[in-house]
PQR file with spaces between the fields and no chain letter, atoms N, CA, C, O and H, PARSE charges and radii, in Angstrom:
ATOM       1  N    MET     1      89.965  148.714   71.926 -0.4000 1.5000
ATOM       2  CA   MET     1      90.803  147.844   72.317 -0.0000 2.0000
ATOM       3  C    MET     1      92.049  148.321   73.020  0.5500 1.7000
ATOM       4  O    MET     1      92.480  149.382   72.569 -0.5500 1.4000
ATOM       5  N    TYR     2      92.638  147.865   73.883 -0.4000 1.5000
ATOM       6  CA   TYR     2      93.780  148.350   74.557 -0.0000 2.0000
ATOM       7  C    TYR     2      94.999  147.961   73.652  0.5500 1.7000
ATOM       8  O    TYR     2      95.046  146.856   73.110 -0.5500 1.4000
ATOM       9  H    TYR     2      92.288  147.003   74.249  0.4000 1.0000
ATOM      10  N    VAL     3      95.857  148.781   73.522 -0.4000 1.5000
ATOM      11  CA   VAL     3      97.224  148.522   72.846 -0.0000 2.0000
ATOM      12  C    VAL     3      98.289  148.357   73.859  0.5500 1.7000
ATOM      13  O    VAL     3      99.101  147.433   73.882 -0.5500 1.4000
ATOM      14  H    VAL     3      95.819  149.678   73.962  0.4000 1.0000
ATOM      15  N    CYS     4      98.203  149.414   74.758 -0.4000 1.5000
ATOM      16  CA   CYS     4      99.328  149.500   75.599 -0.0000 2.0000
ATOM      17  C    CYS     4      98.529  149.114   77.157  0.5500 1.7000
ATOM      18  O    CYS     4      97.756  149.891   77.718 -0.5500 1.4000
ATOM      19  H    CYS     4      97.543  150.166   74.740  0.4000 1.0000
ATOM      20  N    SER     5      98.821  148.084   77.554 -0.4000 1.5000
ATOM      21  CA   SER     5      98.034  147.659   78.966 -0.0000 2.0000
ATOM      22  C    SER     5      98.602  148.140   80.218  0.5500 1.7000
ATOM      23  O    SER     5      98.003  148.210   81.292 -0.5500 1.4000
ATOM      24  H    SER     5      99.449  147.453   77.099  0.4000 1.0000
ATOM      25  N    CYS     6      99.889  148.487   79.973 -0.4000 1.5000
ATOM      26  CA   CYS     6     100.856  148.930   81.055 -0.0000 2.0000
ATOM      27  C    CYS     6     100.157  150.384   81.386  0.5500 1.7000
ATOM      28  O    CYS     6      99.989  150.623   82.582 -0.5500 1.4000
ATOM      29  H    CYS     6     100.376  148.430   79.101  0.4000 1.0000
ATOM      30  N    PHE     7      99.757  151.328   80.476 -0.4000 1.5000
ATOM      31  CA   PHE     7      99.342  152.607   80.684 -0.0000 2.0000
ATOM      32  C    PHE     7      97.517  152.720   80.375  0.5500 1.7000
ATOM      33  O    PHE     7      96.904  153.765   80.593 -0.5500 1.4000
ATOM      34  H    PHE     7      99.894  151.134   79.505  0.4000 1.0000
ATOM      35  N    ALA     8      97.038  151.815   79.996 -0.4000 1.5000
ATOM      36  CA   ALA     8      95.507  151.587   79.460 -0.0000 2.0000
ATOM      37  C    ALA     8      95.476  152.716   78.369  0.5500 1.7000
ATOM      38  O    ALA     8      94.794  153.731   78.507 -0.5500 1.4000
ATOM      39  H    ALA     8      97.536  150.966   79.819  0.4000 1.0000
ATOM      40  N    VAL     9      96.281  152.460   77.251 -0.4000 1.5000
ATOM      41  CA   VAL     9      96.070  153.240   76.154 -0.0000 2.0000
ATOM      42  C    VAL     9      95.281  152.502   75.024  0.5500 1.7000
ATOM      43  O    VAL     9      95.578  151.342   74.736 -0.5500 1.4000
ATOM      44  H    VAL     9      96.835  151.635   77.138  0.4000 1.0000
ATOM      45  N    THR    10      94.361  153.113   74.437 -0.4000 1.5000
ATOM      46  CA   THR    10      93.636  152.277   73.392 -0.0000 2.0000
ATOM      47  C    THR    10      94.000  152.708   72.145  0.5500 1.7000
ATOM      48  O    THR    10      94.754  153.655   71.920 -0.5500 1.4000
ATOM      49  H    THR    10      94.120  154.055   74.671  0.4000 1.0000
ATOM      50  N    ASP    11      93.354  151.872   71.174 -0.4000 1.5000
ATOM      51  CA   ASP    11      93.800  152.086   69.785 -0.0000 2.0000
ATOM      52  C    ASP    11      93.237  153.290   69.176  0.5500 1.7000
ATOM      53  O    ASP    11      93.876  153.815   68.265 -0.5500 1.4000
ATOM      54  H    ASP    11      92.741  151.103   71.357  0.4000 1.0000
ATOM      55  N    SER    12      92.139  153.792   69.549 -0.4000 1.5000
ATOM      56  CA   SER    12      91.600  155.037   69.301 -0.0000 2.0000
ATOM      57  C    SER    12      92.318  156.181   69.560  0.5500 1.7000
ATOM      58  O    SER    12      92.436  157.139   68.796 -0.5500 1.4000
ATOM      59  H    SER    12      91.620  153.365   70.289  0.4000 1.0000
ATOM      60  N    GLU    13      92.919  156.029   70.938 -0.4000 1.5000
ATOM      61  CA   GLU    13      93.659  157.272   71.081 -0.0000 2.0000
ATOM      62  C    GLU    13      94.854  157.221   70.589  0.5500 1.7000
ATOM      63  O    GLU    13      95.423  158.311   70.537 -0.5500 1.4000
ATOM      64  H    GLU    13      92.824  155.251   71.560  0.4000 1.0000
ATOM      65  N    ILE    14      95.440  156.302   70.201 -0.4000 1.5000
ATOM      66  CA   ILE    14      96.939  156.280   69.330 -0.0000 2.0000
ATOM      67  C    ILE    14      96.523  156.485   68.068  0.5500 1.7000
ATOM      68  O    ILE    14      97.317  157.161   67.414 -0.5500 1.4000
ATOM      69  H    ILE    14      94.977  155.416   70.243  0.4000 1.0000
ATOM      70  N    GLU    15      95.359  156.068   67.380 -0.4000 1.5000
ATOM      71  CA   GLU    15      94.955  156.638   65.968 -0.0000 2.0000
ATOM      72  C    GLU    15      94.714  158.218   66.230  0.5500 1.7000
ATOM      73  O    GLU    15      95.024  158.896   65.250 -0.5500 1.4000
ATOM      74  H    GLU    15      94.713  155.519   67.911  0.4000 1.0000
ATOM      75  N    GLY    16      94.333  158.791   67.099 -0.4000 1.5000
ATOM      76  CA   GLY    16      94.150  160.197   67.223 -0.0000 2.0000
ATOM      77  C    GLY    16      95.365  160.724   67.366  0.5500 1.7000
ATOM      78  O    GLY    16      95.571  161.695   66.639 -0.5500 1.4000
ATOM      79  H    GLY    16      94.080  158.241   67.894  0.4000 1.0000
ATOM      80  N    ILE    17      96.338  160.362   68.147 -0.4000 1.5000
ATOM      81  CA   ILE    17      97.678  160.894   68.317 -0.0000 2.0000
ATOM      82  C    ILE    17      98.472  160.995   66.663  0.5500 1.7000
ATOM      83  O    ILE    17      99.072  161.929   66.132 -0.5500 1.4000
ATOM      84  H    ILE    17      96.171  159.573   68.737  0.4000 1.0000
ATOM      85  N    ILE    18      98.197  159.763   66.233 -0.4000 1.5000
ATOM      86  CA   ILE    18      99.035  159.521   64.806 -0.0000 2.0000
ATOM      87  C    ILE    18      98.173  160.893   63.725  0.5500 1.7000
ATOM      88  O    ILE    18      98.727  161.745   63.031 -0.5500 1.4000
ATOM      89  H    ILE    18      97.709  159.004   66.664  0.4000 1.0000
ATOM      90  N    ASP    19      96.929  160.699   63.905 -0.4000 1.5000
ATOM      91  CA   ASP    19      96.230  161.620   63.146 -0.0000 2.0000
ATOM      92  C    ASP    19      96.740  163.117   63.354  0.5500 1.7000
ATOM      93  O    ASP    19      96.825  164.012   62.513 -0.5500 1.4000
ATOM      94  H    ASP    19      96.479  160.006   64.469  0.4000 1.0000
ATOM      95  N    GLY    20      97.045  163.136   64.663 -0.4000 1.5000
ATOM      96  CA   GLY    20      97.313  164.581   64.916 -0.0000 2.0000
ATOM      97  C    GLY    20      99.019  165.056   64.678  0.5500 1.7000
ATOM      98  O    GLY    20      99.572  166.117   64.966 -0.5500 1.4000
ATOM      99  H    GLY    20      96.977  162.409   65.346  0.4000 1.0000
ATOM     100  N    GLY    21      99.484  164.001   64.138 -0.4000 1.5000
ATOM     101  CA   GLY    21     100.856  164.373   63.565 -0.0000 2.0000
ATOM     102  C    GLY    21     101.870  163.536   64.080  0.5500 1.7000
ATOM     103  O    GLY    21     102.975  163.714   63.568 -0.5500 1.4000
ATOM     104  H    GLY    21      99.035  163.138   63.904  0.4000 1.0000
ATOM     105  N    ALA    22     101.789  162.667   64.960 -0.4000 1.5000
ATOM     106  CA   ALA    22     102.684  161.742   65.428 -0.0000 2.0000
ATOM     107  C    ALA    22     103.204  160.798   64.160  0.5500 1.7000
ATOM     108  O    ALA    22     102.369  160.106   63.578 -0.5500 1.4000
ATOM     109  H    ALA    22     100.891  162.523   65.376  0.4000 1.0000
ATOM     110  N    ALA    23     104.465  160.782   63.782 -0.4000 1.5000
ATOM     111  CA   ALA    23     105.068  159.934   62.864 -0.0000 2.0000
ATOM     112  C    ALA    23     106.026  158.940   63.335  0.5500 1.7000
ATOM     113  O    ALA    23     106.703  158.272   62.554 -0.5500 1.4000
ATOM     114  H    ALA    23     105.143  161.344   64.255  0.4000 1.0000
ATOM     115  N    SER    24     106.084  158.843   64.514 -0.4000 1.5000
ATOM     116  CA   SER    24     107.068  158.034   65.074 -0.0000 2.0000
ATOM     117  C    SER    24     106.537  157.282   66.300  0.5500 1.7000
ATOM     118  O    SER    24     105.659  157.872   66.929 -0.5500 1.4000
ATOM     119  H    SER    24     105.534  159.386   65.148  0.4000 1.0000
ATOM     120  N    VAL    25     106.878  156.217   66.692 -0.4000 1.5000
ATOM     121  CA   VAL    25     106.812  155.373   67.876 -0.0000 2.0000
ATOM     122  C    VAL    25     107.093  156.418   68.981  0.5500 1.7000
ATOM     123  O    VAL    25     106.230  156.729   69.802 -0.5500 1.4000
ATOM     124  H    VAL    25     107.591  155.737   66.181  0.4000 1.0000
ATOM     125  N    ASP    26     108.450  156.994   68.965 -0.4000 1.5000
ATOM     126  CA   ASP    26     108.847  157.907   69.919 -0.0000 2.0000
ATOM     127  C    ASP    26     107.778  159.071   70.300  0.5500 1.7000
ATOM     128  O    ASP    26     107.507  159.398   71.456 -0.5500 1.4000
ATOM     129  H    ASP    26     109.151  156.742   68.298  0.4000 1.0000
ATOM     130  N    ALA    27     107.218  159.640   69.120 -0.4000 1.5000
ATOM     131  CA   ALA    27     106.300  160.695   69.139 -0.0000 2.0000
ATOM     132  C    ALA    27     104.971  160.152   70.001  0.5500 1.7000
ATOM     133  O    ALA    27     104.515  160.707   71.000 -0.5500 1.4000
ATOM     134  H    ALA    27     107.438  159.375   68.182  0.4000 1.0000
ATOM     135  N    VAL    28     104.502  159.029   69.424 -0.4000 1.5000
ATOM     136  CA   VAL    28     103.332  158.630   70.298 -0.0000 2.0000
ATOM     137  C    VAL    28     103.500  158.284   71.816  0.5500 1.7000
ATOM     138  O    VAL    28     102.588  158.551   72.600 -0.5500 1.4000
ATOM     139  H    VAL    28     104.872  158.577   68.612  0.4000 1.0000
ATOM     140  N    THR    29     104.671  157.687   72.240 -0.4000 1.5000
ATOM     141  CA   THR    29     105.140  157.417   73.463 -0.0000 2.0000
ATOM     142  C    THR    29     105.236  158.852   74.238  0.5500 1.7000
ATOM     143  O    THR    29     104.696  158.948   75.340 -0.5500 1.4000
ATOM     144  H    THR    29     105.411  157.471   71.603  0.4000 1.0000
ATOM     145  N    ALA    30     105.749  159.685   73.811 -0.4000 1.5000
ATOM     146  CA   ALA    30     105.807  161.238   74.214 -0.0000 2.0000
ATOM     147  C    ALA    30     104.369  161.808   74.734  0.5500 1.7000
ATOM     148  O    ALA    30     104.094  162.386   75.786 -0.5500 1.4000
ATOM     149  H    ALA    30     106.188  159.607   72.916  0.4000 1.0000
ATOM     150  N    ALA    31     103.559  161.443   73.638 -0.4000 1.5000
ATOM     151  CA   ALA    31     102.075  162.008   73.788 -0.0000 2.0000
ATOM     152  C    ALA    31     101.304  161.259   74.864  0.5500 1.7000
ATOM     153  O    ALA    31     100.542  161.921   75.569 -0.5500 1.4000
ATOM     154  H    ALA    31     103.783  160.973   72.784  0.4000 1.0000
ATOM     155  N    CYS    32     101.439  159.750   75.099 -0.4000 1.5000
ATOM     156  CA   CYS    32     100.367  159.146   75.835 -0.0000 2.0000
ATOM     157  C    CYS    32     101.297  158.114   76.686  0.5500 1.7000
ATOM     158  O    CYS    32     100.660  157.449   77.503 -0.5500 1.4000
ATOM     159  H    CYS    32     102.059  159.212   74.527  0.4000 1.0000
ATOM     160  N    ARG    33     102.428  157.917   76.640 -0.4000 1.5000
ATOM     161  CA   ARG    33     103.194  156.773   77.540 -0.0000 2.0000
ATOM     162  C    ARG    33     103.154  155.402   76.669  0.5500 1.7000
ATOM     163  O    ARG    33     103.957  154.496   76.890 -0.5500 1.4000
ATOM     164  H    ARG    33     102.945  158.457   75.976  0.4000 1.0000
ATOM     165  N    ALA    34     102.267  155.327   75.771 -0.4000 1.5000
ATOM     166  CA   ALA    34     102.031  153.987   75.245 -0.0000 2.0000
ATOM     167  C    ALA    34     103.596  153.448   74.778  0.5500 1.7000
ATOM     168  O    ALA    34     104.299  154.189   74.092 -0.5500 1.4000
ATOM     169  H    ALA    34     101.614  156.063   75.591  0.4000 1.0000
ATOM     170  N    GLY    35     103.972  152.391   75.115 -0.4000 1.5000
ATOM     171  CA   GLY    35     105.121  151.973   74.616 -0.0000 2.0000
ATOM     172  C    GLY    35     106.301  152.231   75.626  0.5500 1.7000
ATOM     173  O    GLY    35     107.376  151.687   75.372 -0.5500 1.4000
ATOM     174  H    GLY    35     103.401  151.789   75.673  0.4000 1.0000
ATOM     175  N    GLY    36     106.197  152.975   76.694 -0.4000 1.5000
ATOM     176  CA   GLY    36     107.116  153.407   77.460 -0.0000 2.0000
ATOM     177  C    GLY    36     107.668  152.668   78.770  0.5500 1.7000
ATOM     178  O    GLY    36     108.643  153.034   79.426 -0.5500 1.4000
ATOM     179  H    GLY    36     105.324  153.416   76.901  0.4000 1.0000
ATOM     180  N    ASP    37     106.822  151.515   79.032 -0.4000 1.5000
ATOM     181  CA   ASP    37     107.060  150.776   80.030 -0.0000 2.0000
ATOM     182  C    ASP    37     107.757  149.150   79.618  0.5500 1.7000
ATOM     183  O    ASP    37     108.961  148.924   79.499 -0.5500 1.4000
ATOM     184  H    ASP    37     106.029  151.218   78.498  0.4000 1.0000
ATOM     185  N    CYS    38     106.917  148.397   79.491 -0.4000 1.5000
ATOM     186  CA   CYS    38     107.498  146.800   79.097 -0.0000 2.0000
ATOM     187  C    CYS    38     107.930  146.874   77.594  0.5500 1.7000
ATOM     188  O    CYS    38     108.891  146.220   77.188 -0.5500 1.4000
ATOM     189  H    CYS    38     105.939  148.581   79.588  0.4000 1.0000
ATOM     190  N    GLY    39     107.214  147.664   76.805 -0.4000 1.5000
ATOM     191  CA   GLY    39     107.606  147.667   75.236 -0.0000 2.0000
ATOM     192  C    GLY    39     106.873  146.598   74.521  0.5500 1.7000
ATOM     193  O    GLY    39     107.259  146.540   73.353 -0.5500 1.4000
ATOM     194  H    GLY    39     106.433  148.195   77.135  0.4000 1.0000
ATOM     195  N    SER    40     106.121  145.890   74.750 -0.4000 1.5000
ATOM     196  CA   SER    40     105.502  144.758   74.181 -0.0000 2.0000
ATOM     197  C    SER    40     104.599  145.396   73.144  0.5500 1.7000
ATOM     198  O    SER    40     104.213  144.705   72.201 -0.5500 1.4000
ATOM     199  H    SER    40     105.808  145.938   75.699  0.4000 1.0000
ATOM     200  N    CYS    41     104.214  146.738   73.255 -0.4000 1.5000
ATOM     201  CA   CYS    41     103.141  147.239   72.187 -0.0000 2.0000
ATOM     202  C    CYS    41     103.933  148.160   71.111  0.5500 1.7000
ATOM     203  O    CYS    41     103.350  148.746   70.198 -0.5500 1.4000
ATOM     204  H    CYS    41     104.528  147.300   74.021  0.4000 1.0000
ATOM     205  N    LEU    42     105.149  148.209   71.303 -0.4000 1.5000
ATOM     206  CA   LEU    42     105.816  148.899   70.295 -0.0000 2.0000
ATOM     207  C    LEU    42     105.710  148.571   68.794  0.5500 1.7000
ATOM     208  O    LEU    42     105.556  149.511   68.014 -0.5500 1.4000
ATOM     209  H    LEU    42     105.622  147.733   72.044  0.4000 1.0000
ATOM     210  N    GLY    43     105.783  147.285   68.321 -0.4000 1.5000
ATOM     211  CA   GLY    43     105.430  146.818   67.270 -0.0000 2.0000
ATOM     212  C    GLY    43     104.147  147.139   66.803  0.5500 1.7000
ATOM     213  O    GLY    43     104.017  147.509   65.636 -0.5500 1.4000
ATOM     214  H    GLY    43     105.908  146.521   68.954  0.4000 1.0000
ATOM     215  N    GLN    44     103.126  147.043   67.596 -0.4000 1.5000
ATOM     216  CA   GLN    44     101.953  147.417   67.204 -0.0000 2.0000
ATOM     217  C    GLN    44     101.604  148.823   66.814  0.5500 1.7000
ATOM     218  O    GLN    44     100.748  149.190   66.010 -0.5500 1.4000
ATOM     219  H    GLN    44     103.232  146.742   68.544  0.4000 1.0000
ATOM     220  N    ILE    45     102.475  149.576   67.574 -0.4000 1.5000
ATOM     221  CA   ILE    45     101.999  150.893   67.522 -0.0000 2.0000
ATOM     222  C    ILE    45     102.829  151.639   66.181  0.5500 1.7000
ATOM     223  O    ILE    45     102.497  152.680   65.616 -0.5500 1.4000
ATOM     224  H    ILE    45     103.171  149.278   68.228  0.4000 1.0000
ATOM     225  N    ALA    46     103.954  150.798   65.887 -0.4000 1.5000
ATOM     226  CA   ALA    46     104.734  150.843   64.595 -0.0000 2.0000
ATOM     227  C    ALA    46     103.697  150.668   63.283  0.5500 1.7000
ATOM     228  O    ALA    46     103.569  151.441   62.334 -0.5500 1.4000
ATOM     229  H    ALA    46     104.224  149.952   66.346  0.4000 1.0000
ATOM     230  N    ASP    47     103.009  149.424   63.535 -0.4000 1.5000
ATOM     231  CA   ASP    47     102.197  149.050   62.675 -0.0000 2.0000
ATOM     232  C    ASP    47     101.091  150.120   62.442  0.5500 1.7000
ATOM     233  O    ASP    47     100.806  150.413   61.281 -0.5500 1.4000
ATOM     234  H    ASP    47     103.112  148.796   64.306  0.4000 1.0000
ATOM     235  N    MET    48     100.565  150.613   63.298 -0.4000 1.5000
ATOM     236  CA   MET    48      99.464  151.731   63.213 -0.0000 2.0000
ATOM     237  C    MET    48      99.944  152.950   62.463  0.5500 1.7000
ATOM     238  O    MET    48      99.341  153.592   61.604 -0.5500 1.4000
ATOM     239  H    MET    48     100.797  150.375   64.241  0.4000 1.0000
ATOM     240  N    ILE    49     101.097  153.131   62.939 -0.4000 1.5000
ATOM     241  CA   ILE    49     101.812  154.350   62.111 -0.0000 2.0000
ATOM     242  C    ILE    49     101.766  154.096   60.506  0.5500 1.7000
ATOM     243  O    ILE    49     101.268  154.839   59.661 -0.5500 1.4000
ATOM     244  H    ILE    49     101.587  152.609   63.637  0.4000 1.0000
ATOM     245  N    ASP    50     102.357  152.966   60.329 -0.4000 1.5000
ATOM     246  CA   ASP    50     102.609  152.669   59.025 -0.0000 2.0000
ATOM     247  C    ASP    50     101.136  152.687   58.308  0.5500 1.7000
ATOM     248  O    ASP    50     100.953  153.330   57.275 -0.5500 1.4000
ATOM     249  H    ASP    50     102.762  152.362   61.016  0.4000 1.0000
ATOM     250  N    ASP    51     100.142  151.958   58.917 -0.4000 1.5000
ATOM     251  CA   ASP    51      98.880  151.960   58.292 -0.0000 2.0000
ATOM     252  C    ASP    51      98.041  152.892   57.975  0.5500 1.7000
ATOM     253  O    ASP    51      97.236  152.859   57.045 -0.5500 1.4000
ATOM     254  H    ASP    51     100.291  151.436   59.756  0.4000 1.0000
ATOM     255  N    ARG    52      98.224  153.808   58.802 -0.4000 1.5000
ATOM     256  CA   ARG    52      97.755  155.298   58.755 -0.0000 2.0000
ATOM     257  C    ARG    52      98.429  156.466   57.999  0.5500 1.7000
ATOM     258  O    ARG    52      97.947  157.584   57.812 -0.5500 1.4000
ATOM     259  H    ARG    52      98.877  153.835   59.558  0.4000 1.0000
ATOM     260  N    SER    53      99.683  155.980   57.582 -0.4000 1.5000
ATOM     261  CA   SER    53     100.411  156.779   56.789 -0.0000 2.0000
ATOM     262  C    SER    53     100.507  156.465   55.407  0.5500 1.7000
ATOM     263  O    SER    53     101.270  157.071   54.655 -0.5500 1.4000
ATOM     264  H    SER    53     100.074  155.072   57.734  0.4000 1.0000
ATOM     265  N    LEU    54      99.750  155.528   55.039 -0.4000 1.5000
ATOM     266  CA   LEU    54      99.504  155.021   53.476 -0.0000 2.0000
ATOM     267  C    LEU    54      98.793  156.236   52.805  0.5500 1.7000
ATOM     268  O    LEU    54      97.799  156.728   53.339 -0.5500 1.4000
ATOM     269  H    LEU    54      99.130  155.036   55.650  0.4000 1.0000
ATOM     270  N    ALA    55      99.300  156.723   51.631 -0.4000 1.5000
ATOM     271  CA   ALA    55      98.880  157.933   50.873 -0.0000 2.0000
ATOM     272  C    ALA    55      97.579  157.240   50.079  0.5500 1.7000
ATOM     273  O    ALA    55      97.764  156.043   49.859 -0.5500 1.4000
ATOM     274  H    ALA    55     100.108  156.323   51.197  0.4000 1.0000
ATOM     275  N    PRO    56      96.512  157.680   49.688 -0.5600 1.5000
ATOM     276  CA   PRO    56      95.607  157.353   48.986  0.2800 2.0000
ATOM     277  C    PRO    56      96.059  156.458   47.466  0.5500 1.7000
ATOM     278  O    PRO    56      95.457  155.464   47.060 -0.5500 1.4000
ATOM     279  N    SER    57      97.117  157.026   46.870 -0.4000 1.5000
ATOM     280  CA   SER    57      97.674  156.214   45.860 -0.0000 2.0000
ATOM     281  C    SER    57      98.098  155.146   46.073  0.5500 1.7000
ATOM     282  O    SER    57      98.060  154.371   45.117 -0.5500 1.4000
ATOM     283  H    SER    57      97.606  157.834   47.200  0.4000 1.0000
ATOM     284  N    ASP    58      98.665  154.645   47.357 -0.4000 1.5000
ATOM     285  CA   ASP    58      98.984  153.169   47.612 -0.0000 2.0000
ATOM     286  C    ASP    58      98.094  152.302   47.883  0.5500 1.7000
ATOM     287  O    ASP    58      98.427  151.144   48.136 -0.5500 1.4000
ATOM     288  H    ASP    58      98.696  155.275   48.133  0.4000 1.0000
ATOM     289  N    LEU    59      96.864  152.676   47.880 -0.4000 1.5000
ATOM     290  CA   LEU    59      95.640  152.010   48.089 -0.0000 2.0000
ATOM     291  C    LEU    59      95.176  151.506   46.697  0.5500 1.7000
ATOM     292  O    LEU    59      95.176  152.155   45.652 -0.5500 1.4000
ATOM     293  H    LEU    59      96.594  153.617   47.674  0.4000 1.0000
ATOM     294  N    VAL    60      94.749  150.120   46.899 -0.4000 1.5000
ATOM     295  CA   VAL    60      94.114  149.348   45.625 -0.0000 2.0000
ATOM     296  C    VAL    60      92.708  149.315   45.867  0.5500 1.7000
ATOM     297  O    VAL    60      92.203  148.887   46.905 -0.5500 1.4000
ATOM     298  H    VAL    60      94.749  149.592   47.749  0.4000 1.0000
ATOM     299  N    PRO    61      91.993  149.842   44.743 -0.5600 1.5000
ATOM     300  CA   PRO    61      90.536  149.873   44.772  0.2800 2.0000
ATOM     301  C    PRO    61      89.892  148.414   44.944  0.5500 1.7000
ATOM     302  O    PRO    61      90.492  147.431   44.508 -0.5500 1.4000
ATOM     303  N    VAL    62      89.047  148.337   45.386 -0.4000 1.5000
ATOM     304  CA   VAL    62      88.357  147.075   45.843 -0.0000 2.0000
ATOM     305  C    VAL    62      87.989  146.453   44.489  0.5500 1.7000
ATOM     306  O    VAL    62      88.180  145.249   44.315 -0.5500 1.4000
ATOM     307  H    VAL    62      88.560  149.135   45.740  0.4000 1.0000
ATOM     308  N    HIS    63      87.418  147.303   43.427 -0.4000 1.5000
ATOM     309  CA   HIS    63      86.827  146.433   42.417 -0.0000 2.0000
ATOM     310  C    HIS    63      88.114  145.839   41.482  0.5500 1.7000
ATOM     311  O    HIS    63      87.939  144.991   40.607 -0.5500 1.4000
ATOM     312  H    HIS    63      87.263  148.280   43.568  0.4000 1.0000
ATOM     313  N    ALA    64      89.427  146.421   41.810 -0.4000 1.5000
ATOM     314  CA   ALA    64      90.517  146.012   41.127 -0.0000 2.0000
ATOM     315  C    ALA    64      90.694  144.577   41.666  0.5500 1.7000
ATOM     316  O    ALA    64      91.329  143.849   40.902 -0.5500 1.4000
ATOM     317  H    ALA    64      89.569  147.109   42.521  0.4000 1.0000
ATOM     318  N    LEU    65      90.277  144.019   42.798 -0.4000 1.5000
ATOM     319  CA   LEU    65      90.511  142.751   43.537 -0.0000 2.0000
ATOM     320  C    LEU    65      89.699  141.766   43.349  0.5500 1.7000
ATOM     321  O    LEU    65      89.996  140.626   43.706 -0.5500 1.4000
ATOM     322  H    LEU    65      89.761  144.609   43.419  0.4000 1.0000
ATOM     323  N    SER    66      88.448  142.092   42.703 -0.4000 1.5000
ATOM     324  CA   SER    66      87.451  141.461   42.354 -0.0000 2.0000
ATOM     325  C    SER    66      87.729  140.598   41.091  0.5500 1.7000
ATOM     326  O    SER    66      88.476  141.004   40.201 -0.5500 1.4000
ATOM     327  H    SER    66      88.207  143.018   42.412  0.4000 1.0000
ATOM     328  N    ARG    67      87.153  139.490   41.046 -0.4000 1.5000
ATOM     329  CA   ARG    67      87.399  138.690   39.608 -0.0000 2.0000
ATOM     330  C    ARG    67      86.138  139.231   38.572  0.5500 1.7000
ATOM     331  O    ARG    67      85.005  139.587   38.896 -0.5500 1.4000
ATOM     332  H    ARG    67      86.545  139.160   41.768  0.4000 1.0000
ATOM     333  N    LYS    68      86.741  139.162   37.242 -0.4000 1.5000
ATOM     334  CA   LYS    68      85.667  139.813   36.298 -0.0000 2.0000
ATOM     335  C    LYS    68      84.998  138.547   35.837  0.5500 1.7000
ATOM     336  O    LYS    68      85.426  137.393   35.852 -0.5500 1.4000
ATOM     337  H    LYS    68      87.661  138.873   36.979  0.4000 1.0000
ATOM     338  N    SER    69      83.782  139.058   35.400 -0.4000 1.5000
ATOM     339  CA   SER    69      82.874  138.147   35.272 -0.0000 2.0000
ATOM     340  C    SER    69      83.022  137.318   33.820  0.5500 1.7000
ATOM     341  O    SER    69      83.427  138.027   32.898 -0.5500 1.4000
ATOM     342  H    SER    69      83.434  139.996   35.387  0.4000 1.0000
ATOM     343  N    CYS    70      82.797  136.155   33.545 -0.4000 1.5000
ATOM     344  CA   CYS    70      82.921  135.360   32.264 -0.0000 2.0000
ATOM     345  C    CYS    70      81.837  135.582   31.671  0.5500 1.7000
ATOM     346  O    CYS    70      80.783  135.437   32.290 -0.5500 1.4000
ATOM     347  H    CYS    70      82.468  135.579   34.293  0.4000 1.0000
ATOM     348  N    ALA    71      81.844  135.999   30.290 -0.4000 1.5000
ATOM     349  CA   ALA    71      80.751  135.990   29.370 -0.0000 2.0000
ATOM     350  C    ALA    71      80.676  134.361   28.924  0.5500 1.7000
ATOM     351  O    ALA    71      81.579  133.552   28.710 -0.5500 1.4000
ATOM     352  H    ALA    71      82.701  136.117   29.787  0.4000 1.0000
ATOM     353  N    ALA    72      79.399  134.251   28.882 -0.4000 1.5000
ATOM     354  CA   ALA    72      79.209  132.684   28.492 -0.0000 2.0000
ATOM     355  C    ALA    72      78.859  132.924   26.924  0.5500 1.7000
ATOM     356  O    ALA    72      78.627  131.965   26.189 -0.5500 1.4000
ATOM     357  H    ALA    72      78.665  134.908   29.055  0.4000 1.0000
């Protein structure tokens, strides 16, 4: 999916840049120009950085979200 339509940058390209060490929107923009024109994608890029920077300890295990079965 395109995140930045101005420069045709996809979500997977941005994810790769973030995984490669880009920790800010400016770093992503410097690497691939995404967000460097109209700016409408800057919020989405920031969200992607936040999502990919979550430490495993910040995540909630799926089984903790499910309801416990009731004993009859």
